[in-house]
BADO-955359 format. One record per residue (C-alpha): residue number from 1; residue in three letters; x, y, z. Coordinates in pm, 1 decimal. Layout:
! BADO-955359
- NUM, ALA, X, Y, Z;
...
This chain:
! BADO-955359
- 1, VAL, 2121.2, -1428.8, 1214.8;
- 2, LEU, 1796.9, -1485.8, 1406.5;
- 3, ASP, 1628.1, -1169.0, 1281.8;
- 4, GLY, 1712.9, -812.9, 1185.1;
- 5, ASP, 1837.8, -718.8, 1532.3;
- 6, THR, 1961.9, -1043.8, 1691.3;
- 7, ILE, 2259.7, -1260.5, 1596.3;
- 8, VAL, 2440.9, -1562.7, 1739.8;
- 9, LEU, 2819.7, -1568.2, 1761.6;
- 10, LYS, 3029.0, -1873.8, 1682.6;
- 11, ASN, 3068.9, -1937.0, 2057.3;
- 12, GLY, 2689.6, -1954.7, 2096.6;
- 13, GLU, 2640.1, -1617.2, 2261.1;
- 14, ARG, 2342.7, -1413.7, 2143.4;
- 15, VAL, 2386.4, -1046.6, 2062.5;
- 16, ARG, 2098.8, -796.2, 2060.3;
- 17, LEU, 2183.4, -493.5, 1847.4;
- 18, LEU, 2158.0, -179.3, 2057.6;
- 19, GLY, 1947.2, 123.0, 1975.6;
- 20, ILE, 1724.8, -37.6, 1714.3;
- 21, ASN, 1423.7, -261.0, 1663.1;
- 22, ALA, 1364.5, -466.5, 1350.7;
- 23, PRO, 1025.9, -624.8, 1271.1;
- 24, GLU, 967.4, -974.3, 1406.3;
- 25, ILE, 993.6, -1274.5, 1179.2;
- 26, GLU, 748.3, -1563.2, 1190.2;
- 27, SER, 820.1, -1833.6, 1444.9;
- 28, ARG, 636.3, -2091.2, 1651.8;
- 29, HIS, 574.7, -1822.8, 1913.5;
- 30, ARG, 466.2, -1524.8, 1705.0;
- 31, ASP, 343.4, -1408.7, 1367.8;
- 32, GLY, 580.8, -1231.4, 1135.9;
- 33, GLU, 567.9, -852.9, 1090.3;
- 34, ALA, 597.8, -663.3, 763.8;
- 35, GLY, 961.6, -607.3, 670.6;
- 36, GLY, 1098.8, -868.0, 910.2;
- 37, MET, 1239.0, -1109.9, 652.7;
- 38, VAL, 1388.8, -829.1, 443.7;
- 39, ALA, 1586.6, -705.6, 745.9;
- 40, LYS, 1699.7, -1056.2, 838.8;
- 41, GLU, 1813.6, -1137.6, 485.7;
- 42, TRP, 2005.0, -809.0, 453.7;
- 43, LEU, 2188.3, -878.4, 779.8;
- 44, GLN, 2263.4, -1236.2, 673.4;
- 45, LYS, 2426.7, -1112.8, 352.4;
- 46, LYS, 2637.9, -860.5, 543.5;
- 47, LEU, 2753.8, -1109.3, 807.0;
- 48, GLN, 2790.4, -1445.2, 633.9;
- 49, GLY, 3133.5, -1581.3, 722.4;
- 50, ARG, 3252.8, -1242.1, 850.7;
- 51, ASN, 3427.3, -1142.6, 1169.1;
- 52, VAL, 3251.9, -871.0, 1366.3;
- 53, TYR, 3348.5, -620.6, 1633.6;
- 54, LEU, 3121.4, -555.0, 1929.7;
- 55, GLU, 3102.7, -215.0, 2096.9;
- 56, TYR, 2929.5, -212.8, 2434.5;
- 57, ASP, 2745.3, 70.2, 2606.4;
- 58, GLN, 2652.8, 114.3, 2974.8;
- 59, GLU, 2483.3, -226.0, 3006.4;
- 60, LYS, 2659.9, -528.0, 2860.0;
- 61, GLN, 2368.2, -773.6, 2891.5;
- 62, ASP, 1988.9, -764.6, 2904.2;
- 63, HIS, 1759.6, -971.3, 3128.3;
- 64, TYR, 1761.1, -1250.1, 2866.3;
- 65, GLU, 2142.2, -1267.5, 2913.3;
- 66, ARG, 2199.3, -1151.5, 2556.6;
- 67, LEU, 2497.7, -929.2, 2488.3;
- 68, LEU, 2395.8, -572.2, 2403.1;
- 69, ALA, 2619.1, -417.9, 2141.0;
- 70, HIS, 2679.9, -200.4, 1840.7;
- 71, LEU, 2800.3, -425.9, 1561.9;
- 72, TYR, 3081.5, -335.4, 1323.5;
- 73, LEU, 3247.1, -506.1, 1029.1;
- 74, PRO, 3626.9, -492.5, 997.0;
- 75, ASN, 3589.6, -219.6, 731.2;
- 76, GLY, 3421.9, 4.9, 989.9;
- 77, GLU, 3060.9, -35.1, 874.5;
- 78, HIS, 2826.8, 21.5, 1170.2;
- 79, LEU, 2546.7, -227.0, 1107.7;
- 80, ASN, 2300.6, -92.7, 1366.6;
- 81, LEU, 2320.9, 246.1, 1197.1;
- 82, MET, 2299.2, 100.5, 845.3;
- 83, LEU, 1981.7, -93.2, 930.0;
- 84, VAL, 1820.6, 234.6, 1036.3;
- 85, GLU, 1955.6, 425.9, 734.3;
- 86, LYS, 1795.6, 173.3, 498.9;
- 87, GLY, 1461.2, 172.2, 681.0;
- 88, LEU, 1506.7, -192.9, 778.9;
- 89, ALA, 1484.7, -112.2, 1151.0;
- 90, VAL, 1360.4, 175.7, 1365.2;
- 91, VAL, 1537.5, 362.3, 1642.5;
- 92, ASN, 1460.4, 219.2, 1986.3;
- 93, LEU, 1674.6, 393.4, 2247.9;
- 94, LEU, 1678.3, 238.0, 2593.7;
- 95, PRO, 1851.1, 444.7, 2863.4;
- 96, PRO, 2121.1, 432.8, 2985.8;
- 97, ASN, 2244.3, 287.8, 2655.2;
- 98, LEU, 2245.0, 605.3, 2445.6;
- 99, ARG, 2575.9, 582.2, 2260.1;
- 100, HIS, 2534.6, 698.7, 1898.4;
- 101, ALA, 2180.6, 819.4, 1975.0;
- 102, ASP, 2210.1, 1142.3, 1774.6;
- 103, ALA, 2352.9, 966.2, 1469.0;
- 104, MET, 2076.9, 703.8, 1483.8;
- 105, ILE, 1802.8, 966.1, 1507.8;
- 106, ARG, 1944.6, 1158.9, 1209.5;
- 107, ALA, 1966.9, 837.0, 1006.2;
- 108, GLN, 1603.7, 757.7, 1084.8;
- 109, GLN, 1490.9, 1105.5, 985.2;
- 110, ARG, 1662.5, 1061.1, 646.7;
- 111, ALA, 1507.4, 716.6, 592.7;
- 112, GLU, 1164.8, 850.6, 684.3;
- 113, ARG, 1195.0, 1148.3, 446.9;
- 114, GLN, 1299.2, 913.5, 165.7;
- 115, LYS, 1024.2, 661.5, 254.8;
- 116, LEU, 1271.7, 373.5, 270.3;
- 117, GLY, 1176.1, 27.2, 390.2;
- 118, ILE, 946.6, 37.7, 691.9;
- 119, TRP, 857.0, 401.1, 620.0;
- 120, SER, 683.9, 300.0, 295.5;
- 121, LEU, 482.8, 7.2, 434.8;
- 122, PRO, 107.6, 43.1, 508.2;
- 123, ASP, 146.9, -161.1, 830.5;
- 124, TYR, 343.8, 123.3, 990.3;
- 125, ARG, 141.8, 424.5, 882.2;
- 126, PRO, 44.7, 643.3, 1179.6;
- 127, ARG, -312.7, 602.2, 1302.4;
- 128, PRO, -523.6, 810.0, 1540.7;
- 129, LEU, -486.5, 713.3, 1906.2;
- 130, THR, -861.6, 646.3, 1904.8;
- 131, GLN, -777.3, 334.8, 1697.0;
- 132, ILE, -528.0, 201.5, 1951.9;
- 133, SER, -742.8, -103.0, 2025.6;
- 134, GLN, -738.5, -209.2, 1659.5;
- 135, LYS, -443.0, -410.0, 1528.2;
- 136, SER, -203.5, -282.4, 1791.8;
- 137, ARG, 49.7, -566.3, 1796.4;
- 138, GLY, 417.8, -487.6, 1759.7;
- 139, TRP, 579.9, -148.4, 1706.6;
- 140, GLN, 319.7, 107.5, 1599.4;
- 141, ARG, 277.0, 477.9, 1523.2;
- 142, PHE, -13.8, 682.4, 1657.8;
- 143, LEU, -127.8, 1043.2, 1631.6;
- 144, GLY, -295.5, 1241.1, 1906.0;
- 145, LYS, -301.3, 1539.2, 2141.2;
- 146, PHE, -261.7, 1498.6, 2515.4;
- 147, THR, -474.4, 1707.2, 2749.3;
- 148, SER, -328.8, 1660.1, 3098.4;
- 149, LEU, -47.9, 1519.3, 3313.0;
- 150, LYS, -48.9, 1276.4, 3605.1;
- 151, ARG, 240.9, 1155.8, 3815.2;
- 152, ASN, 295.5, 880.7, 4068.6;
- 153, LYS, 611.0, 746.4, 4234.7;
- 154, ARG, 729.0, 556.4, 3928.1;
- 155, TYR, 572.8, 712.2, 3618.3;
- 156, SER, 467.3, 1043.2, 3472.1;
- 157, ARG, 173.6, 1007.2, 3234.6;
- 158, LEU, 49.2, 1213.5, 2943.7;
- 159, ILE, -326.0, 1159.0, 2937.0;
- 160, PHE, -519.6, 1128.1, 2611.0;
- 161, ASN, -844.3, 1019.3, 2775.2;
- 162, SER, -956.6, 801.1, 3064.8;
- 163, LYS, -855.4, 484.6, 2877.1;
- 164, ILE, -540.2, 588.1, 2686.6;
- 165, ASP, -211.7, 737.1, 2806.1;
- 166, ILE, 161.3, 724.3, 2755.8;
- 167, ARG, 393.8, 677.2, 3050.4;
- 168, ILE, 751.0, 783.9, 3110.7;
- 169, ASP, 965.9, 640.7, 3387.4;
- 170, ASN, 1045.8, 922.6, 3630.4;
- 171, ASP, 1410.8, 810.6, 3623.2;
- 172, HIS, 1423.4, 912.5, 3254.8;
- 173, LEU, 1257.4, 1253.5, 3284.7;
- 174, ALA, 1589.6, 1436.9, 3259.0;
- 175, LEU, 1610.5, 1325.0, 2894.2;
- 176, PHE, 1282.2, 1497.0, 2808.6;
- 177, PRO, 1174.3, 1859.5, 2786.1;
- 178, GLU, 916.5, 1973.8, 3042.0;
- 179, LEU, 627.4, 1734.2, 2981.1;
- 180, LYS, 374.3, 2016.0, 2983.4;
- 181, THR, 530.6, 2137.0, 2655.5;
- 182, TYR, 377.2, 1828.8, 2489.9;
- 183, LEU, 21.3, 1914.7, 2594.8;
- 184, HIS, -237.0, 2017.7, 2332.7;
- 185, LYS, 9.8, 1971.2, 2045.4;
- 186, PRO, -17.3, 1720.7, 1758.7;
- 187, LEU, 223.9, 1438.0, 1838.5;
- 188, GLU, 324.8, 1112.6, 1678.3;
- 189, ILE, 382.8, 842.2, 1939.3;
- 190, ARG, 599.8, 543.2, 1849.3;
- 191, GLY, 616.1, 220.9, 2047.0;
- 192, TRP, 435.6, -83.6, 2177.9;
- 193, VAL, 87.4, -85.5, 2326.4;
- 194, SER, 29.8, -252.6, 2662.7;
- 195, ARG, -317.4, -336.0, 2785.3;
- 196, ARG, -472.9, -377.5, 3126.1;
- 197, ASN, -845.2, -453.9, 3110.5;
- 198, ASP, -979.6, -179.9, 2881.1;
- 199, HIS, -693.7, 63.4, 2949.8;
- 200, ARG, -410.8, 105.4, 2697.9;
- 201, SER, -73.3, 263.5, 2749.3;
- 202, ILE, 255.2, 309.9, 2561.3;
- 203, LEU, 582.6, 320.1, 2755.3;
- 204, ILE, 812.6, 591.1, 2615.0;
- 205, ARG, 1178.1, 562.9, 2716.6;
- 206, HIS, 1334.4, 836.9, 2503.9;
- 207, PRO, 1204.8, 1161.8, 2346.8;
- 208, SER, 1288.8, 1028.5, 1997.7;
- 209, ALA, 964.7, 827.3, 2027.7;
- 210, LEU, 756.4, 1147.8, 2054.1;
- 211, VAL, 758.0, 1345.6, 1730.0;
- 212, LEU, 590.6, 1685.8, 1703.1;
- 213, ARG, 365.8, 1695.3, 1396.0;
């Protein structure tokens, strides 16, 4: 078990658990994130010396050549789902791999209501979008209202101000309601911040990452 969402099989193949993201653990390349070791240790206890079943979705591998799968124990336990249920990982749906999406979203809503795991940690409390430039490494939660829409060939953007937006790949728009329904409403935005010069943006791949507040 490399971390809470990545394992290595006996044959050396790496498997990235689909539909979820667990906090990073400390390595030579990156700092650890709150909750990362707890998720890794839970997964280690579940998997030690066990056979597993892999269930694939639309894409079998990612660009790192890792297998993409839902992971099951022989007794039927769905480990991707259990990590979310316990608040050890968050839902991270990447089209076209949307198998079990509804079950994952419901599990996350329960974990959030019960303040389990990640949902109780100060590191993941939602912050105003105006604070996006402060401590914005890793998966984050932000609060804000969007005032306008822009679209180009690749992305549709919900604009917060001249320096902050969220972008949605036009190929994924069919998954979303009409984007104008998001305007002027209090939203929680979940994801990773990218930066270009003094402009910051969050790529949203699925409507589960936009929560009406």
